C-alpha positions, 0 to 999 in steps of 0.5 A, a space after each residue: 864381085 866377079 862377073 861371067 859372060 854368057 850368051 846374051 847376059 853377064 852373070 854376077 857371081 860371088 865365091 867364098 873359098 874355104 878350100 873344101 868341097 865345091 858347092 853351087 847355090 841357085 835361087 828362085 824365079 824373080 828372086 836373087 841371092 840377096 832376096 833369098 837371104 831375106 826369104 830364109 832360103 839362103 842355105 849356104 849361110 850355114 856352110 863352112 869349109 867349102 868352096 861356095 859359088 853363088 850367082 844371080 840368074 840372068 836378068 835377076 838381081 845384079 845380072 843382066 839379060 835381054 828380052 828373049 823369053 827363050 833365054 829364061 827356059 830352065 834348059 837355057 839356065 842349065 846351060 849357064 850353070 854348066 858353063 859356070 861350073 866349067 869356069 869355077 870347078 873344071 873337072 870337079 864334081 859339085 853339090 848343087 842346092 836351090 829352090 823352085 827355078 833353081 831346082 828346075 835348073 839343077 835337074 836339067 843340068 843333072 839329067 844332062 850331065 849326071 856325073 857332074 854332081 855329087 849330090 843335090 839339095 832341092 828346095 820347094 820344087 815347082 809345078 811340073 808335068 800335069 800341074 805345069 800348064 795351069 802355072 804357065 797360064 798364070 805366068 803368061 797372064 802376069 806378063 800381059 798384065 805387066 805390059 798393060 798396066 805396069 809392075 805395081 799393078 801386078 804386085 798389087 794383084 798378089 798382095 792379098 794371097 796367103 803365104 805358105 804357113 812355113 813362111 810366116 814372118 818372112 818379109 814381103 819382097 818384090 821381083 828382083 828383076 828390071 821392069 822391062 825384062 820381067 815379062 820376058 822372064 815370066 814367059 820363059 818360065 811359062 815355057 819351062 818344065 822339069 825334065 821328063 819323068 824317065 830322065 830322073 832315073 839318070 840322076 842317081 846321086 844322093 838328093 834331099 828334097 825340102 818341101 812345104 805345105 799349102 803353096 800352089 806354086 810349089 805343090 807337094 805333088 811335085 816333091 812326092 813325085 821326085 822322091 819316088 822317081 829319083 833313085 836316091 832321094 829323101 823327102 822332108 816337109 816343112 809346116 812351120 818356120 821352125 821347120 825351115 830353120 833346120 834346112 841349112 843343117 840339112 845342106 851342111 849334112 848333104 855336103 859333108 856326105 858328098 865330100 
C-alpha cells in the first residue's frame, strides 16, 4: 500500500481507481480502515465507478505518529487531509465521508476550503460545542488511566457499557492505536471541537448526516444542530442495524449526485 509523509507521521493509504468521481473516506477515533469495516462503517465498500482514497489517520491503524497531543487535534488532522487531496486529486473537488473524528476532520477542512468538496456524508457526528467539555474530560481521564495502569485496564472499564442499539451484533474491537501513543491521541481529541457554529454557513455543499440513537459520545443533539446549521443538509437517524445497513446506499446516491 502507498504511504504519504506529513509532519510527524507517515500515513498509510489505499486507493481504488475506477476512473470516476473522487471520494475520500475517513474513520473514527482509535479506529482505522480495517476496524471500520468490522464496525459496518466502511461505506465505501458499496461504491463502484469512483476513485476512492482511504487512509489511516496518524497513529491509527498502519500509520505512524508521535507523542504530541496537538498532532491529533481535528484542525491538524484536517491539515493532513487537505495535503492528501493535493497529492491524489490536485485541482479537483471531492466527496468526503467519515464517522465521528472523520466528521470533525471533514468539517474543519470544508470550513477552511469550502470549494474543495462537492458533497459530504457525515456519520455519527461526535459531541460538540456545549457537550464537548464533558467528553473532553472523559478523554483526559482515560489517558491518565492508561498511563497509570495500562491499556487493558482501560478496555476493561468500558467493557460493560451498553452499545447503541443500531450497532447490536457488531464485533467488539480494541483501539487500533499503539499503546504508547494512545494517551496522546486521546489528549488530542480532548483538545478538539467542531468549527464554530457560524462557520457552518460556509459549507454549502449537499450534506447527508447519518446519526443513531442512544450513544452519549455521538449524541443526536450534534446531528440535529448540524442539520439546522448547514445550508444544504438532510438528517437520517438509525435505530437498528438494518437502518445502518442502508448507509452505503446513501453514500452511493450522494456521490452520484456530486458527480
